[in-house]
N, C-alpha and C positions, 0 to 999 in steps of 0.2 A: 018473486019479482027477481028476473035476470040482469044479475050486476053489468053494470055498463063499465068497457074496457076504457082504462084514460087515454089519451091522447100519447101521452110520454109512458107505456107500459113499458115499449121494449127497450127505451132508454135507461129507464130503472131495473130491469132486470139487469142487463147491462154494468149499472152501478152496482148493482147487487154482487153480481158474479167477482168484481175487481176487488170490493171490500172485503168480500170472502175470501178468494185468493192470498188476501195479504194477511189476513185474522188467520189462515190455515197454516199459512208460511211459517208465522212467528209464536203461533199457540198450540202447533200440534194441530192435524184434523179431529183426532179420538176428543181432545180436552177441549177445543174449541164448541161454543155453544152457539143457537140461533140468536140468541140474546147480544152476544158480542157482535156477531154479523150484521145485526141490526141496529145496534149504537154505532158501528162503526160507517154505517150508511147514511145514520142521520134520523133513523126512522124508527116507528114501535116495532116490538117483537111481534105484536099481532098482526102490523101491516106486513111485515115480511112475507106473512102464509098466504097473502092475498097474490105474490109471485112464484113462492116455492113454498111446495108441502113439506119439504124435510131439509135437514143438513146433506143427506148423502144424495140427494134431487141438484142441490146446488153444487156438491160436488163432482158430479158425474157431467154435468154441462159444463164446468170449466176445464175438467181434462178434455171430455168430448172433442171441445172446440178448439183447444189448443192442439191436442195429437192429431187430430184431422186435419187441422191447418199447414201445421208442420209435417205432416205425410207427403201432402199436396205440394209443398215446396220442394222436397227433395224426391220425392216420384219426377217432378218435373225437369230436373237437369237429368239430361241425356247423355249415356256412354257414346265418346268418338271414338271408336277400335283404332284409329290411326293417332290418335293422340291420349291415352290412357290417364297419362300424368296430368294435362291438362285440363280432362273432364275431372281428376280426380281434384283435382286443384279449386275448382268451378264448384264440386259438391262441398268439398270442406267449408267454402266461403260463404255457401247458402246456408249449411248448416247452422254455421254462426251469426249471420245474419238474420236467421228466423228464430235464434234464440233471444237475441236482444230484446231488451223490456220486457222478458215472459219469467224474470226469476222467481216469482211466485208460484209461477203454473210450474214451471220446471221442477222446484223444488218438492212440490207435494206428491209427485208420482209414486214415490217408492213405498210412503205411508199410506196415500190414500186410497190406489188403485184395489188393496185386500180388502179393503173394508167395505166394498162395493156387493150388489148381488153379482152371482155368477155369470149373466149373461151381458150384465154392461161390463165386467171384465174383459169377458173375452172380443167384445168391441173393442177396447182401449188396446188389449194385448195385441188385437189382429193390426191396429194402426204401426205399432211398435215392430210388430214381425215383419212388416211390407216396408219400414225403413232399414231393418236390420239386413234384409234379403237384398235390398236395391245397391245397398254399400257393396254388399258381396259380390254383387255381377261387375262391379270395377274393379274388386282386389282378385277377383279370379280372371279379368282380362287380363291382368300385369303378371300375372304366373297361372298358365295353365291347370297345373299340375293340383292346385286349388280347388278345382274343379269334382275331382275325385275324392277329396281330403276335408271331408265337412267341419271335423273338431279343430284341425289349423285354421279353416275359412274364416268359422265363427270366432274363436281368439283372434285374429290378427284384426277382423272388423269390430269386435267390442274393444279392442286396442284404439284403434281411430276413434270411438265416441269415447273413448275414457281420458286421449289427448283433448279433445275438443271441448268436453265437459269440464275438464280441470282448468284449461284457459279460460271460458265463460264463467266460471264459480269463481274465482279468482282474479279474474284482470276485469271488474265491473266496469271501470272506467276505461274501457280502449276504445278507439273512434274505428270509425271505418278501414282508412290505413291499416290501424293496428290488426284488425280482423282479417284483412287478407294479407297482410304479411305472413299472420301464425298460421292460416290454410295452406300459403304456399310450405311454409316449413314441414306443416304433416303431411302435406301431398309426398314431399321428396322425401322424408323418412319412413313413409310409409312405401313406397314405390320402391326404395333401396332394400329395406327390410324385408317384403313381399318376395321381391324378385329373387333374395337370396335364400328363401326358405326351400327347402329340399334339396340342396345342394350339399355338396360334401365339406 
């Protein structure tokens, strides 16, 4: 007999993903169990398997959903060649806004991705690579010499992400105005630093 799909099936799947992200972030992905995830959801361990067949299936869906949405928001910010500084500020602000409320999902990337099958890792790393490349285009517009210097371009790009990640992880209670102000700071520091690269 074919099992009937409950009307709230999708809602329960989302609830499981949210609870699992919290469990993974606080207990570690490798250490967390399906029983712990089920308990956090308020359902039985047996019931959770009606929605996901393994812990790694849950992990992939969490990260795929988070990184694909993050990529979409970042890629949507277009470079205005006539106002590179303003474009970079908008990009930094969008990244910080996209991070908001995603503490658990953000935290489990480093441990979680290597635990997944190679084909799933490839998908997730593709999202990350697209985001890095997009930021690189903004920095290359600020200093054309970076176009022929991939090592320096990548170092500068990862420094931008480093500053944004630092703010996000250590200023979790900041409001929209605080994030906007810091985005402006990062953009100004980055523009000044990038434009100085390659100068004697």
